[in-house]
DOSE-457185 format. One record per residue (C-alpha): z, y, x. Coordinates in steps of 0.25 Angstrom, whole numbers, plus 5000, padded with zeros to 4 digits. Example, Ala and Ser with C-alpha at 12.3 -4.5 7.8 and 13.67 -1.06 7.14 Angstrom:
% DOSE-457185
503149825049;502949965055;
***
This chain:
% DOSE-457185
597057705353;598457695349;599457625357;599357495349;598057495350;597957505366;599057385366;598357305358;597057315366;597757295379;598357175374;597057115370;596357145384;597657085391;597656965382;595856945384;596256955399;597256845397;596356755392;595356775402;595356665412;595356745425;596556815420;597256695415;596856585424;597456655437;598756685430;598956545426;598456515441;599656605445;600756545437;600356405441;600256475455;601656515453;602256385447;601756285459;602556395470;603556415460;603856245460;603556235474;604556345480;605556275469;605356145476;605256195489;606656265487;607456125480;606956065495;607656165502;608856155494;609056005495;608456015509;609756115512;610656035505;610255905514;610555975526;612055995521;612155875518;611755825531;612655915537;613855905530;613655745534;613555795548;614655875548;615655765543;615055655553;615255755565;616555815559;617255665561;616655645573;617255745578;618555715573;618755575579;618255645591;619455755591;620455635586;620055555598;620355685608;621555715602;622255585601;621855565615;622655725618;623855665609;623855535617;623755595631;624855715627;625755595625;625555515635;625755635645;627155645636;627455515640;626955495654;626755645659;625455715663;625255615676;625555485669;624855505656;623255485660;623655355667;624255285657;623355335646;622155285654;623055135657;623055135642;621755165638;621855295631;621155395639;619855435634;618455395640;618355485652;617055515650;617055575638;618555645638;619255695650;620755685647;621955795656;623255825656;623755985659;625056015662;625756155657;625156225670;623656195666;623356105677;622755965674;623755865678;622855745675;621555715668;620655595664;619555565671;620255635683;619855775686;620355905694;621455945691;621356105685;622256215678;621856245664;622856345662;621856435660;621056355648;621256385634;621556245629;622756265639;623256395634;623156335620;624056235622;625056305631;625256435620;625456355610;626056215605;625056165596;624856005594;623456035592;622155985600;621456125608;619956105609;619456205619;617956255620;617056185630;617456225645;617256175661;618256165670;618456115685;619055985681;617855955672;616456035674;615955985661;616156065648;617256005639;618256025628;619656025630;620455955619;622055985623;623255955619;624556005623;625755955632;627455985630;628255925637;629655895633;630256015629;629056045621;628356145631;626856135636;626656035645;625056055647;623955995640;623155875638;621555895638;620355805633;619355855639;617755805634;616155865633;615755945621;614555865620;615655755615;615755815601;614355835600;613755705605;613555635590;612455735587;611255675582;609855725581;609455635570;610655715559;610655835566;609355875571;608855945584;609656075581;610756015574;612156055577;613555995581;614856045587;616256075587;616456235584;618056275590;619156355580;618856455589;617156435584;616756415600;615956285600;616656165607;615156085606;614056095599;612756015600;611256065593;610255965597;610555925613;611256065615;612656055616;613556195617;614756255616;615456385619;614756465609;615556545596;615056465584;615256535568;615756445557;614356445549;614656535535;613656455529;612856305529;611756355536;611856435549;611256505561;612056425570;611556415587;610256485584;609856385572;609956395557;610756275554;611656195542;612856205548;614356145545;615656165552;617256105551;618256105557;619055995564;620355955557;621455975567;620456035578;620056185580;618656125579;617556135569;616356035568;614956095566;613556025564;612256095560;611056065555;609756145561;609056215546;607656195550;607956025554;608556015542;607556085535;606456035540;606055945530;606156045520;605356135528;604056045526;604256005511;604256145509;602756175517;602156055510;602656095497;602256235499;600956195507;600756095492;600856235483;599956305493;598856215491;598956205477;599056365476;597956365483;597156255473;597656345461;597156475466;595756415472;595756345456;596056465450;595256545458;594056485455;594256475440;594556615439;593356655446;592456575435;593456655425;593256785430;591556775430;591856745416;592656845412;591856965420;590756915412;591456955399;592057085405;590957145406;590257095393;591657165388;591557285396;590057325392;590657315379;591857405380;591157495391;590457595382;591857615372;592757635384;591657725388;591657805377;592957805373;593657825386;592457945390;592858085392;591358095386;590958075372;589957975368;588757975359;587857845356;586657895350;585457825342;584257885340;583657915326;582257895325;581357945314;580157865308;579157905319;580157855330;580758005333;582058015337;582558125326;584058105330;585358035335;586457955326;587757955334;588157775335;589357795343;590357895351;591557895358;592957985356;592458085364;591058115356;592158115344;592858225350;591658305353;591058295340;592158275331;591658175325;592058025324;591257905331;591057875313;590558015310;589558015321;589057885320;588457945306;587858065310;586758105322;586558185333;585758305326;586758285313;587958315322;587258425330;586258505322;586058575335;585558455342;584058485338;584058635342;584858625355;584058525361;585158405363;584258325353;582958345359;583658315372;584258195367;582958145363;582358155378;583458055383;583057965374;581657965378;581657975394;583057905395;584057915409;585357985407;585358135405;586658245406;586658395403;587858495402;587758585391;588458685383;588758635369;588558745358;588758645348;589958655341;590058515335;590358455349;591658525353;591158565368;590558675374;589958615388;589558475387;588858355397;587858265392;587458135395;586358065389;585857925390;584857855381;584957705376;584157615368;584057685355;584657805357;585657875368;587057895374;587658035375;588858045384;589458205382;590658275388;591458395385;591258475400;591758615394;592858605402;592058575417;591258675411;592558765410;593158735422;591758745431;591758895425;593258925429;592858845443;591858945445;592459055443;593659035453;592459015463;592159145462;593359235456;594659255463;595659185459;596759285459;595959415452;594859355446;593759425452;592559375459;592759335471;591859335487;591059245483;590659285468;590659435473;589659395483;588759325473;588759455463;588559535476;587259475479;586859455466;587059605462;586259645475;585159565472;585059625458;585359755463;584059715473;583359705461;583759815453;583959935466;585259955460;586459965470;587659875473;589059915477;590059825485;591459875485;592459825494;593959835491;595159825498;596459855493;597259945501;598959905502;598659775495;599159705508;600559775505;600659735493;600259575494;601259585508;602359655500;602459635486;601759475489;600659415487;600959395470;600959545469;599759565479;598759465469;599359525458;598959665463;597459595467;597459575452;597759685447;596659775455;595559665452;596059685437;595659845439;594359835448;593759745437;594259845427;593559965436;592159875436;590859905428;590059805421;589359725431;590359765444;591059655452;592359645458;592759545465;594059515475;593459475490;594859415494;596359465497;596259625493;594959645493;593759665481;592559685480;591659755469;590159755465;589659865460;588159855453;587459975454;586060015448;586060155453;586760225464;587960145470;588760275470;588860245454;589960145458;590960265464;591660265449;591860125450;592560105463;593460245461;593860155448;594260055457;594960115468;595760205459;596160055449;596660005461;597460115466;598460125452;599560065455;599859905451;601259855447;601159725456;602659645453;603559755448;603059855459;601959965460;600959945470;599760015473;598459995481;597360045483;595859995489;594960045499;593460015494;592259985502;590760005495;589459945501;587959975491;586859905489;585859935496;586260025505;587459965512;586859815513;585859725506;586759615505;588259565499;588659525514;588459675519;588759755507;590059685507;590359695522;590059845521;590759865509;592059805517;591659895527;591860005517;593059965514;593759985527;593260105527;593860145515;595160095522;595260165535;594760305524;596360285521;595960175509;596060195494;594460245495;593260195495;591860195504;590560165506;589860095515;589360175528;588660105538;589660175548;590560085543;590159965551;590560025564;591860025561;591759875556;591259845571;592359935575;593259855570;592759705575;592459755590;593959785589;594359655584;593559605594;594259675605;595559635600;595359505602;595559515618;596259635619;597759585619;597159485629;596459605638;597759695637;597059795628;598359835619;599459905626;600759955619;601360105616;602560145610;602960245602;604460305602;605460295591;606360435589;607660415584;607660535575;609260555575;609360565593;607760605594;607760475605;606760365606;607560235602;606260145603;604760115601;603660075594;602659975602;601260015598;599959945603;598660005607;597359945611;596559985622;595259945619;594359935631;593060005623;593660075612;594960145620;596360145613;596360095599;597460115589;598259995581;597860055568;596360005573;596659865579;598059825575;597259785560;596359715565;597359615574;598159595561;596859555554;596459465567;597759405570;597759445583;598959545579;599959435582;599559435597;599659575597;600859605590;601559505600;600859565613;601459715606;602959645604;602759575619;602259705626;603259795619;604459705622;604159705637;603959855637;605259875630;605959785640;605259865651;605759995646;607059965648;607059885660;606460015666;607960085663;607460145647;608460145637;608060035627;607460055615;606859985603;605359925603;604659925591;603559835588;602759815575;602559675570;601259645562;600959555549;600359455557;601459435567;602759465558;602059335551;601759255563;602959145564;603259165578;603459325578;604959285581;604659205594;603859315598;604759425597;605759335604;604759295615;604359435617;605759485618;606159365626;604959395638;605259535637;606659535639;606959635628;608159635619;607759605604;608459715602;607459825607;606359765599;605959805585;604759755575;604259815565;603759745553;602859815541;603559795527;602359725522;602359605532;603759595529;603659575514;602659465516;603359355516;604659435514;605659305517;605059255529;604859405535;606559435533;606859295540;605759325552;606459475554;607959405553;607359335565;607059435572;608159515569;609059405574;608459415588;608759575587;607559625586;607459735576;606459755564;605959875556;604959895545;603759965549;602960055538;604160045528;603660105515;602360045516;602659915510;603159855497;604559795503;605459795492;607059855496;607559725493;606659665503;606959765513;608559765511;608059605518;607459645530;608059625543;607559775549;608059895553;607060015553;606160055543;605060135549;604460225539;602760215538;602160335544;601460355533;602660415526;603060495538;601460565539;601760655528;603260685528;603660825525;602260835517;602360725507;603460715499;603260575494;603160525508;604560605511;605060525500;604760395506;605160415519;606560465515;606560355506;606460245517;607360325526;608460305515;608160175510;608260125525;609560195528;610060125515;609859985521;610260035534;608960025542;608460145551;606960215548;605960255557;604760355555;603460305560;602460405563;603160545564;602160645569;602860785563;604060865565;604160865549;604160715548;605360705559;606360795552;605960735539;606260585545;607560655551;607960735540;607960625533;608860515539;607660435547;608060355560;606960345568;605460395570;604360355578;602860455579;602060555586;603060675583;603960605595;603060525603;601660445603;601660315606;601760305621;601360205632;602560125637;602660225651;602560365643;603660305634;604560255644;604460415650;604860455635;606060355636;606360385650;606360535646;606960515635;608160445643;608360565653;609460665652;608460775646;607360735638;606060815632;606360895619;606260825606;605460855595;606260935586;606360845575;606960735583;608260835587;609460785581;
***
């Protein structure tokens, strides 16, 4: 469908919906509802504006009235002050009041108090008569004393000994004939005098009337029945402000000629009360109208919706088939029966089909309608398809099946078919499931094969072994199960990285597969372990050449990441029926034989014998005893001296652990250390060795022996633990041993597992003062660039290179190269396992710095080593070995 066609369809759909009453009616009601509320809020807003304007007008009118009233009162007070001043200047302070009284010019004493104060601030006359007091400290007196001003001063509300009621002072200055300050005249009145005109009918209960001085201090303020004065009041910034805790319409004007302001306020809530009641009434009317409108609309919509739903059901029923057939991923075929004169079905004619059916058959809908089933697919009569469809029309029901198509016209390999009979024919729904079948095949393969090598995995090996045993049981043949473990794989994997290890496993797997015969199976059991299943109709010994080919193929060198490496394999073989009657037993016995091949020096093949079970049982016994050996104190340390080849003196020792088993006696580390490493107990054991060795070294020092360096081996598990550095620090702290007298020995393989982390951890140990050496150097795959970054001080030549010195030119070349390399890197070199004078002489001749081995001393208990060190410290020592003489 084109974009234009889709647009037209969408437009028609929305037009049809718009004409439906159950769509248009709510829309119309919504618009009407919006109109009601828009009009309502508009009227409310207009009423609000008018109410505020009316309040402003009232405020202005009150402001004018009050201002005129205050102005008249102030003019009267000022006139009295002027008359009083004139009388004092004519009659003097004592004669002024009596004269004014006789002439009836004094204000009423009930409201006003008139006083005359001399230049010293003492009241000399008053009416009504009052106590003579000093006002020299009052602000109004100082104001006139300090400035020659003809203005009237209005004080803040005060009270004094002469007048204990609160009152305001209106004052003017008196001058003598020379124009100097001679005192003041005062008119006092109650602050309430200026707010007595407060009317509730005009100002309301929260209205405000008052005088505010030019200094912002209230002289008199009335709010309802409450009179106040003395507080500060800022000039309002707008027509409505928060004054005295109430929002008010407020106005303030300055009184001409006096430093006073009249202030009038009307409470906003009171002024807007009429508006608020009208607003609530209008909103209530709008709410009722809205509710009526919503209810009427809901009833009409419900009636309209019922009709629309009925029409929609009819329309959906008409569109369902078209939509399903056009949008479906399945091919839809509608077929009608074609019957002969006798009423038997002889064919089916295509009546309708969808686009997917067109793609599947390669024919258009029109072309399909012109043909029949047997005309399109002539094979339908021969392969049973036609008969199946006829059967469906007779029995009814839904029929499903999956089948692999061999009909080229259908353009699909695997099909899922669902057939439903209808009146006069049937509907066939066909889906292409080729991709699903392919995915299922891939999943089936992944479930039974190793993802790295593609070989059968443990599960498939077990299934095939059970099947092969069943076949051999019926046919009387033999089945060989060969368990193969790669020798040296861990070294490659740790030294060169996991990617190199994976590449090695893939190459080895391919080589093993190439060595097998038809009917044989090789699978990866896990890690670097493989299993061979060899079906031998006759004797099991006939498979020996195959096993030898596998061993030789694995032994060939492999280029991994640009580096040539070589691994071998140890093979253990168990034979059905002699070594076991089921798969589990055969695999267990083949595994035991493989371990025997390991013990025999690796790179060989061993067939299972019953004696091998004894070694497995011994291993289990040792593993069980190992779990409680540390808690029971069964371990002890012996110490092998390290000798300086230049001086022949002992400079350090290596701590070696021994296990005193209650039943089996002394057990060497080569038997229990691998078990401890596998079980994870090596971490606890290694920490015990470290702490014990540190305490022993400190004990020798406290006994007066010369300090010597204690070397302790660190296992791979120990080195990878996050808490290694803190444990070393704690062992040193608890023992009191200085860090310079502790040396940790680590193998190349351990460092190369995670070079960055290893170097960082070694750096922390070196920063503490602990020495580090690389143990068994030459047996790993560390590169020179990596070696330069190791914070170590010593390389230890592995005993496998020392063993044949003087005999093997290869070992001599390796040993001399290691010595030369170490010295170029400014490292010391120590050789382990030195047992002969010939080995010692070679090492000394080629510059080796240190040695240890049975040539000088076996590992010794602490007390014997103390005696050896004490003898070395004595002036006369025993005659050293010839090799150690300088």
